[in-house]
C-alpha positions in Angstrom: 16.9 29.4 45.1 15.6 32.5 46.0 16.1 36.0 44.2 17.9 37.5 46.9 20.5 34.5 47.0 21.3 35.2 43.5 25.1 36.4 43.6 26.9 37.9 40.1 28.9 35.3 40.0 26.3 32.7 39.6 24.7 34.9 37.1 28.0 34.5 34.8 27.7 31.0 35.3 24.5 30.9 34.1 24.8 33.5 31.4 28.3 31.4 30.0 25.9 28.1 30.2 23.5 29.8 28.4 25.7 30.7 25.6 27.2 27.7 25.2 23.4 26.3 25.1 22.5 28.4 21.8 26.2 27.7 20.2 25.5 23.9 20.7 21.6 24.3 19.4 23.2 26.1 16.2 25.1 23.4 15.5 22.6 21.1 15.9 20.4 22.5 12.9 23.6 22.8 10.9 24.0 18.7 11.4 20.2 18.6 10.9 20.6 20.5 7.8 23.5 18.8 6.8 21.6 15.5 7.4 18.5 16.3 5.1 20.8 17.7 2.6 22.5 14.2 2.2 19.2 12.2 2.4 17.4 14.6 -0.2 20.4 14.1 -2.5 20.3 10.1 -2.2 16.3 10.3 -3.3 16.4 10.1 -6.9 14.0 13.0 -7.7 13.8 11.9 -11.4 11.1 9.7 -10.5 7.5 10.4 -11.6 4.8 10.9 -8.4 2.1 8.5 -7.8 -1.4 9.6 -8.3 -4.8 8.3 -7.6 -7.5 9.9 -9.2 -5.9 13.1 -9.7 -4.1 13.4 -6.4 -1.1 12.5 -4.2 -1.3 10.0 -1.6 1.2 10.2 1.0 1.8 7.1 3.5 4.4 6.0 5.7 6.5 4.5 3.4 6.3 7.7 0.8 3.8 8.3 -2.4 2.1 4.8 -3.2 0.7 3.9 -6.7 -2.9 3.4 -6.7 -5.5 2.0 -9.3 -6.6 4.4 -11.9 -10.3 4.6 -12.4 -11.0 2.3 -15.5 -8.2 -0.1 -14.5 -9.4 -3.6 -13.5 -8.1 -5.3 -10.5 -7.0 -8.8 -10.1 -10.4 -10.4 -9.1 -12.1 -8.4 -12.0 -9.9 -10.0 -14.3 -10.5 -13.2 -12.5 -14.1 -13.2 -12.6 -14.0 -12.3 -16.6 -11.8 -14.9 -17.2 -13.9 -17.9 -15.0 -17.3 -16.6 -16.8 -15.5 -16.9 -20.5 -14.1 -20.6 -19.6 -17.8 -21.8 -18.2 -19.6 -20.2 -21.1 -17.4 -22.2 -23.7 -17.7 -25.0 -21.2 -21.8 -25.3 -21.7 -24.0 -26.9 -19.7 -22.3 -29.9 -18.1 -19.5 -27.0 -16.7 -15.7 -27.4 -15.6 -14.1 -28.3 -12.6 -11.9 -26.4 -10.8 -9.2 -28.5 -11.7 -9.6 -27.4 -15.3 -10.5 -23.8 -14.8 -7.5 -23.5 -12.7 -5.0 -24.9 -15.3 -6.8 -23.1 -18.0 -6.2 -19.8 -16.6 -2.9 -20.2 -14.8 -4.1 -19.8 -11.6 -3.7 -21.6 -8.3 -6.7 -24.1 -7.6 -7.1 -22.5 -4.3 -7.6 -19.0 -5.7 -10.6 -20.5 -8.0 -12.3 -22.4 -5.1 -12.0 -19.2 -2.7 -13.1 -17.0 -5.9 -16.4 -19.6 -5.9 -16.8 -19.9 -2.1 -17.4 -16.0 -2.2 -17.5 -14.1 -5.2 -19.1 -16.9 -7.4 -21.9 -18.1 -4.5 -23.5 -14.8 -4.4 -23.7 -14.9 -8.7 -27.1 -16.1 -9.6 -25.9 -17.1 -13.2 -23.5 -19.9 -11.6 -25.0 -23.2 -10.7 -22.7 -25.8 -8.9 -22.8 -28.8 -11.0 -20.8 -31.3 -8.9 -18.2 -31.9 -6.7 -15.8 -29.1 -7.8 -17.5 -28.3 -11.1 -19.3 -24.9 -11.8 -21.6 -24.4 -14.8 -23.5 -21.1 -16.3 -27.1 -21.4 -15.9 -28.9 -20.9 -19.3 
């Protein structure tokens, strides 16, 4: 359609359609505001924000709790517990089965710890099948 083909009737039709579009866009904006308001009312605002090293960490799921400095992870506490148990066991060492029972950890977790972290530690020595000891 060229500019020469436009008639006043076509322009009036376009004008009415444009006005309808603007009204619908206003209604849509109002609905979006209502949805946002309803959603924000459901989310409890009294929860403290999770902070990592003094800053908030946003993710797709919201704010996540992060380890604070000085707070030890599971691996660090497992390492300390295993080393303490082996220290008390002496030179004959301890079996993984006994270690896991004493520490309340699954056998598999202790085996994996020895095969990864423990293997790299020079003070640990394998003294038998499934038995580890601290070197003096």
